[in-house]
N, C-alpha and C positions, 0 to 999 in steps of 0.2 A: 472615471474609475481608476484608482491607483493600481499599480501592478501587484501581483501576489508576491509578497515579501515575507519570508519566514521570521525576520527579525522584528517585525512590528507587533505591538501589543494588540489584544482584542479591541474592537471598536468600543467607543463609549456606550454604556447601556447594556453591554453583554453581561449576562448572568453566568458566572463561572463557579464550578464546583471542582476543586483541584485536589490532586494527590489522594485519590480514592484507591486504596491499596487492594490488590488481589493476591499478594504474595509477600514474602519476607524481604525480598531484595528491593532497594530503593527505586529501581526502574520498573518494578512490577506494580504499576499503578496507572490509572487513567485520569484524564481531566475532561470534564464535560462543560461545554460552552453553549449556552442557550441564546437564541436570537433576541434582540431587544424588543422586537414586536410582540413577543409573548406567544404568538402562534407558531407551532412547530410542524413544518410540512414533511419532515423526514430527518433521518439521522445519518451523518457521514462519519465513519470511523477513519481517521487520518493516521497513516503510518509513516513515520519519518524515515528518511534515508540516512546516508553516512557510511556506506560500505560495511554495514553491520558492526561498526566500530566506534562511531561517535554520533553527536547530536542527540536529541532527546525529544520527549513527547511535547515539550513546550514549543518546539519548532512547528508552527502551523503555516502552511503556504496557501491557505484557502479561506482566509477570514471573510472574503466577499460573499461566501455562501450563506453567512448569517443574514445578509440583506435579502436573500431569497426565502428566508424562513427555515433554513436547515440548521439543526443542531450539529455541532462539530465535537467529536470526541478525539482527544489526543491520546493515542495508544502507546503505552510504554512497553518496552521489552528489553531483555538482557542483551548486552553487547557480547561479541565473540570473545572479548577478554575475560568475561565472567562465566560464560557457558557456551557450549558448541551446539550446532544444529542437531536435533530439531527444537532446542530450547526456545528459539525465537518465535517460531510458529505456534508452539505450545503456549507461550505467553500471550500471543495475540488471541488465541482461542479462549484461554482462561479469562483474559480481559473482556472479551465479548460476553462471556458468561456472566461476569460481574456486572456488565452493563444491563443485561437482562434482569438481574436481581434488583438493581436500583431504579430501573425504568419507571415503575409505578409511582415512586416518590417524586420523580421529575416530569411526569406526564410525557414520557418519550414514546412515540409511535413505533414500536418494535416490529411492526409489519411493514415498515418502510425504512430499511437499513441498507446502505451501500458502504463499500470499503474502498478507500482511496490511498494510494501511496506513490511516492516519488523515489526513483532509483532503487536502492535496497528495499525501501518501503513498497515500491511497486512490485518487486519480487514477492514480498510477504503478502501483499494484497491479493495477488493472483493466487497464491497458495491458499489464502483464507477462503477464496471463492471456490477453488477447484478441489482442494484436498482437505477440507475441514474434518472429514470423517475418516481420515487415514489412521491406521493403528500407529500409536506412538506420537501423534501430532497433537495430543492434548484431548481433554474431554469435549464432547459435543456441546456447543453453546445453544443449539436449538433454534438459531435465527435463520429464517429463510432470506438469505442475502439477495437483494433485488438487482444489484449491479456492482461491477468492479471498474474502477478507474485506475489504470496502470500508466503512469507517466515515466517514461524512459527507464523502465525496470528490466533487469536481466531475466530471461526466461529459461536459459540453458547454462548451468554453472560449469559444465564441462567445456563448452565453447568459450564462455567468458574467461575462464582460467587460462585457456590458450591464448586468447586475445590480449589479456593483461600481461602474460608472461613474455609476449613478443613486443610489448610496448615499454621501452626503458623509462618512460615518465610515470608509470604506474607500479606500485609495489605488487609483486606477484603473490604476496602472502594473504591477501584479503579473503579469497575463497578458501584457501587452506585453513586460515584461522577460523572461519565460519564452520567448516566441516570438521575441524579437529584432526584432519589428515589430508594428505595430498589427493588430488583427483586421480593421479596415476596409481596410488596405493589402493584406493577404493572408489572406482568409477561408479559402482552401483549406488553408493551413498550419495555421490554428487548428482547422479541422475535423479534419484528419489527426492532430492532437495530442489529439483528444478520444476517449475510449473509445466513445462512441456511433457513431463512424465505423467501428468494427471488429467490429461484430456482424454475423455472416453468417446464412445460412439453415440453418446446421448448429449443433447444440447445442454449447455450450462446457462447460468444467468447472463444477461447482457454484459458486454465488455466495451470499454472505451479506452483505446490506446492513443497516447500522445507522445510523439518522438521526433527529435530533430534529425535531419538527414546529414548533419555534420557532427553528430555526437561521436567523439573519439573515446569516451569512457565506457559507455554501454552502447555499442553500435546499433543502428536502426534495425539490423537483421533480427535482433531479439524480439522486437514487437512484430515484425513481418512474419516470422515463423509461427509464433503463438497465435497471432490473428488468423493466419491461414489454416492452422489446425482447427481452431474454433469455428471458423466459417464453414469448413468442410463437414462438421458434424451438425450443422444447422443452428449454431449459436448466433444470436444477434450481436455480432462483433463489429465495432466501428474503429477505424484507424485514421488518425489525423497526423500527417507528416508535415512538420514545420520546416519550410524551406530555409536553409541556412542556420537552422537551430542547432545549438550545441547541447552540452550537458549542464543543466541548471543555469543556462544563460537567460537574460531578461526576456528575450522573445518567446521563451518557453512558458512564461508566466504572464504574458501580456493580456490586456482586457479581452480580446477575442477568444483567447484560450479559456479564460474564466467563464465567459458566457457559454462557451461550448460545453463546459462541465456542468453548469447550472441547467442548461437545456437537456442534457443527457439525464440528469437526476430527475427532472420534472417528468421526463418521458417514462423512466422505469418505475417511478413512484406512482 
């Protein structure tokens, strides 16, 4: 099995329906990719990363899931250059609502939907699972999300901003650009934009965290903290720490990781 590589095109035989708009901005669109087999066992909404500043919905790091019969949806959202938070999670929720609208035409099983994201996409995937009904985060899409796959995503933007500000190799402005203000100026806004702020005393849908213990961009602590919060309230949360894994390094996308994701999806669906 080849590694998960976001620069690869979809496998031969994939049926793709691209650039399905849900807004006026070019990034407000989704791409739906159906498995060549024809049988659809579930739907995975894939949210790309890129520090909320770059990459796009065409970047799919999980094409192998098509082999397991899962449809993959590339979720578009506006970058922080175009709109500040909560625009990003609003776009994800509106995009999911659009998916509900077109599902009958594509025979998508909307009772089996999971959300997956890498890095900044992991942050948004966690919010899509935990905070979809928050005021100001967009309309309710009505989907009963069955699981969230969070791959080295930040869970606490206040902590992340401090970590990046202390790291001379990282621009300290990424969180500020996302929020439209500094963490110091508006810590409440930064906290509300963080998945850790939306864990309640009630169990959430199952979560799978995948994180490297040598990630210097989004440290492992982000997954550890959110995983601990979810476990404490009874959520079925699973954490896989990749020994020696960095941020978006090949070992984070190796065949065993792919199989772990597929196994999780089959379990929650």
